Each structure stands twice: as structure tokens, then as C-alpha cells.
Steps between C-alpha positions, in 0.01 A plus 500: 500500500550829690437478871202685642634748761365478857190707560676725752746603227223597261365850471131488576262790472143554606264428215169658409323196646432547871649223709756392239851585391672456164816289508734392220495135392663290232219316323568172322261453210567230244872509419579854610534719806347844515548766764164621627333647804228328698258634756531315830268547797627668812501288814544678833471425869180641649465512877146508638520696823206520741506763774878515480568123502587301186253219440637365171754568229392400151675504165270693269465742211523865615154581362168567673654453842212675678269236353748231602516615863123517540433178308763304694351625827154379399587165343735404784239586760705777660197727472134419439400820322685775308382758756730339758796655318536848647789606278709351218817630339760360262867592535801407288821418685852404392415133553150493355155628586297527818122494508414650836153446640353626823211281606243502778649441849316172559631359171851619581481322837398176327797525263738564786366199691537279193862605454578408860342154456705439189831591663720208606831319439566374150404138444289469815245262357200714596609828341338417168167395648323831445638532146386148412155575634490823304595316183195275533261756647145478363406761245217742570177336389343636181218244483239768554609686186281375219437813291801463270495251215736479205474353154768370267469820299546703821822316579634547148427873515650532847831335415524684169463829690751386762762416238450829315542702820832347611739781412789380717443135415492572129823699521697255716332156484612458860219609733166372621166677476180487700174662401141551602229475235124550522235403243373859491817711505761263357856519634479752782842440656836351399827490691835349400791384713797266498314307770160345429388544862603866488302561182184364663560694821529817291166428334338446841648825627398698193140378522489573874624854444220551246241352733416230247376163624646178367164324485393640162785367288767236446871488581733434205855365533782438255662252741436161652249490784662413830310498829600858582333627184176334604523645851569850366216482245255397770629779726408740220149352503518364146310180426668409168872463431635428152863447402704414192675218689383212716433491875673292765317230693499709819360797308214276380436374852482851648292634207250215539464565873454875447248465216726672248456413132843431351586496130844414370696448179306788344637539149375627167357157414321424826535451875452242775253532788657345810253608770150636441270354763265800480478492118625852433661394171244470222610326182292574192491195267489728194817687595843397380825688443596588146832371363661839573390484862187714476140397567254415225 
């Protein structure tokens, strides 16, 4: 069997699909090898820089980075409102991308103070305290949000729309997607990224830039539901989160405390309701999926 050359020796070119490149592969199918090209998603380093100081460096898809910067700022609690960002710009460098944000002076002072508290010698026992607390921080309560309710048919329609809109995911089969769907308008926002957290942050940022509230719809995910996804959904102000995979136990604990309705394992033949204390999910006894995945 011929050896597949290292990727750095291959000639790659930018494809017509944003965020992906076409690379040569040797595909084994049955008893033969065929030379083909395959679209692979770009993964780049993105530095999030606030008032001249780097707060985080994330590996992400180089798409919708303005949305990413604003959404990350909101879901991580670095700002409380989009208006606290005075200026935002995205720059490409030789090493990756920088999302530069200038935020209100009081917020900048809080960030600077937090960085000083986190500084310390490696392995000092207490250095991880703030990070551990952040990992288990309570999510913003959404118990007061009772206007949104979803049916089985709604969920089927929402995930069908999400799948159809995944241009990068369809081309590469290697990225995550997050979306926001409302009963009245359907799928109003979709973002894709190599990182599931990044995709959701981009949705939050896109909705914030449009001035759209998260209370009138549901968050959709193509990934598992870890605790961060619950925290970010609640930061958006959404009261219902639905995903194609299952949640973790900590995600369930935080969702229950916040009053978030959480649906998992959403597939063409059904779904599982893990948390729904406020009864936002309404199951119609007469509804059932058709064999091809559609509703009756």
C-alpha cells in the first residue's frame, strides 16, 4: 500500500468553502486505493485581547471572529452588556488572529485585578483555586423565563433546519455547530467552529450584535452538553437547551439549579428530556416521527 505523505508535504489550496482547505488524501474503499481531495477545517490560534492585554488564546475556526470576541466576553462574565465594548477589531498575524476589544475602564480594572490574583509560582497548591471555582460557578438563573415552550414537532423542525444550514460541517464532517431557533422565526442564527464552546460563543455574540434577546428561543447544539454549555446558554438568557448528544452530571446539576430545561440525545426518531422542572417541553401524545425521521 502506498504511504500517505505528511500533510506538510502536500499542496493545499483554499477551497470555496469558508473556513476549510482542500488537501489530497489516499482513500481506501473496499479493495482499492483512490487519490482524492478532502475539505478539512482550518484551526487557528485566536488571542482575545482586552485593552491591550491578552486574556485568553483559543484554538478556533477563523470565521465570525467579531461574534466570537463579543460572545466570549459576555458568556465568561468579562462584560455584562454589549455596550461595554467601546471598540472591537480583528487582525490577522503571522501566528494567528487577534480579536482586540476595548472595554469600559471599570471592567478593564476588574480584569487586571483578576490577572494579578491568578499570578503565582507553578504548582503552588492555591493557584488553581479561582479556576476551580469558576468551573463550578452557578449559571445565571432563568427560572423567571416561562414564555417559551417547545413541542416534539418544534424540536424536529429545529434540528432539521440546523443540519441543513451547516455548510462547513457538511463539507468537512469535522466541526461543531450551535444555533438559536424560535417558534415564530425558525433558525435565526447558526455558527460553526472546530470548538463547541466557540460555536456557542459566536451565536451569543451574533445575537448580541443584533440586539436580540435569548429569552424567546432555544439553543441548539451538535455536541455533548458539558457544564460550560449550560453556563453560556444561561448567560445568553435562553431557558431551553437541546443537543444531539447527552449531558454530563455536572451540567444537569447546574441546569437544575438555574431552572434551565435541558433536552439531549435529540435525533430523528426522538429525544430525551433530562431537566424540565418548569414544564417548557410539551409532548403531544398524537405526535410521532415517521420512519424517515419526519413528523406525522
